[in-house]
N, C-alpha and C positions, 0 to 999 in steps of 0.2 A: 472545536473548541481546544484554546492551551490552559492548560491545566495550572503551570506555572506553581504560585504558593497555594494553591488549596481553593481549589472548585467542586461543590456538592452541586450534582444535578438530578433529574432524575427523567428518563428515555419513557415515553407513552406513544410509541408509533403504533399507527390503527393498519389495518392488513386488509385484504378482501372480505368477502361475503363470510367465507369459512374461516376468516381470522387468519390466513396464511401471509406472509412475507418474503420479502428477500433484502438485504442488507449488508453491508460491509461497515468493518471498523477499524482503520488505519492506524496506527498507535506510532508516532514518532520522537524518539527521545529530543530532550534540551541539550544542548552543551552548559557544559559547566556554569559559564555568564551568566545563562537566565535562566537556571532552575528554579531561581524564587523570585523570576518577574511575574507581575501583577496578571491575575489569570483574564481570559477571555474568549468569547462565543461569538461564531459567526455562522449565522442563517441564511443559505443558498438554496433560491425556489429551482426545480428543475429549468424554468425558461430562461432561468438567466444563464444557464449552462452552456456556451456557442457549441454546435454542434458543424462541422466539414466535412463535406463528401466527395472525395476524390473521382476523377472520370473511372478508374474501373469497378466504382461503386463503396470503395471502402469507407467506410464512416467515423469517423473520431469525437468523441465529446470529449472537451477540456474541461477538468475540474478545477485542476492546479498547475501550475504553471505555463510557460506559450508553447506553441507549436503548431508550427504551418500556419503563421501570421494569425494565429489566436490567443486570446489568455484568458485562461481559467478566471473565474469571481473569488476562489480561493485564496487569500494572500497572508504573507506577515507570518508563514511558516520558515523556522530557523535551518530546517534540515533543506531548503531551497527546492521542495520535490516537486516533479511532475507527476500529475495523475490523470491518465488519460483512459476512456472508456471505448475501446477499439472492435470494430466488427468488420471481421474480413469475408467477403463471398465466398460459396464454395468453388473449388477448383484454384481460386487467384492466390497470387503470388504476391507476396508487397515486403517491402521494406520501409522501416520504420527508424527515424533518427534519432540516437538518443548521447547524452553526455556521455563524453568518453571521464570526467572528474567522477559521476555517479554513480553509484552500486543500484542495478534494474533488478526486478523481476517479473514475472506477467502469470498474474493469474486467471485461468480460466473457469467461467461458468457459464455456459452456452456453445453444442454443438463440440467438435474438435479440429484438430489442424497439427501439422508438423511446426518447431522452432529450430533454426540453424545455429548452429555454436550454442546449445543450452547446457550449461552443466549435466552430468550425470548423476541424480539422488542416489543410485541403486551401487555408484563406483568403488567410494571408499566405505562400506558397511564400519562401525562403530565397535562393534563383536559380533558374536558369532549367531547370526539367530537366521529362522527358516525363509523369510520372505529375501534374505541377502541373497539365495541362492535362483530365483525367479531372474526370468527373462527381463530387462527395462521394458517398460511400453514401446510400441513403435512410435505412438504417437499419442499426445498429449490431448485430455478427454477431458469433459466437466468436472469442475472441482480438481483441477490439477493447479500445481501449483509451482513454476519455470524459473530457476535462477539461471543469470547469466555473467558470462565473465567482461572483462574492460573491452569496448569496441566502442565505435560511431554509429550502429545501427544494428536491429533485430532484425531478422528476416523471418516470415510466418506463412505458413499455406493452408490456406484454409480448405480443411474436410468435408467429407458431400455434401453437409448441411450446415456448411462455411463454420467460423468462429469468432466468437465473441469473447474478449477479456481483457481484463483491468492490466495495464502496463503503466510501472511505475517506477519514477527514480528516486532518489537523493542523494543530497552530499555526507561523506559518511565522516563521524564527529572526530575518529581517532581518539577516542575516551575511555577510560575504564567504565565501567558498567556495574554498580552495585542495585539490587531487585529485592523486593518484597511486595507482595500484593499490589497495592494500588499505586506506590512509591517506588520511581529509578531515580538512584544518585551514583555518585561517582566513588564512595567507600563505605563500607560497613561503618564505619564511627558516623558520614553524615545522616546515612538511613537511619542509625539508633535515635542521633537526635531528631529526626523528621519525627519518627514515632510517636518517640517523648511528647516532641511538642503537638501533636495530632493528640496525644492521650491528656495532656494540659488545655485543648480547646486553641492553642495558640496559633497552630498552622495554618488551619484555613478562616481567610478572610473575608470570603465575596461567597453568596452562595444564589443558586439562579435556579 
C-alpha cells in the first residue's frame, strides 16, 4: 500500500482456529517529490510469490525486487526495495548478494544462525543501562533484527534447526524526516500543515 496523499484502510486478517496468526508490516518512507502522490494498493496472493530452491536446500521467496533471476510481484515502491523470505538449512553456510548502494537488514523469525559482518547492536550504547554490560548473543535467534554495513553480500550460517529470516534492503533517501503519528514529512512545518489538512478533511482523498 502506498499512502501518498492519504488513504484510510481497515485490516481484517483471519488467524487459525485459535485466532493466532503471524505477519509483518514494513513501512518505507517516500521521497519529498512523492509525498503527496496518489495513493494505491496492491494485493498479492501467496501463489504469486516466486520461490527458488538452491542446490544446498536454501529456499528464497522473492516478494519484491529481483533475486537469482526471479522477480517479485510487488512493484512501484520508491525506495527500490528487495524483500526476500530466506530459509537456510541446518549447518549450511550461504552467501546472498545485496546491492552495495542499499541499506540492508535481516529479521529472524524461525530457528537461529550466525551472520558474518553484522553490526553489533550493543557496541555503542547511548546511555548507561544494565543490558549494555551483558555479553552480545553468539547467534541471531528468533525475533532478532540484524543490521548490515555496506557490502555486496551477506553470509549466514544456519543453526541446529536451520534459520528463516526476512532479508530486506532499500535505497537510502538522504532526506530529513519529520514524523508524528501516521504522517511522515520532511519538516515540522510540512507536518503541521498535513495535520491541519487532516483535521479539515482535505488531506484524505481516497478510501479503501
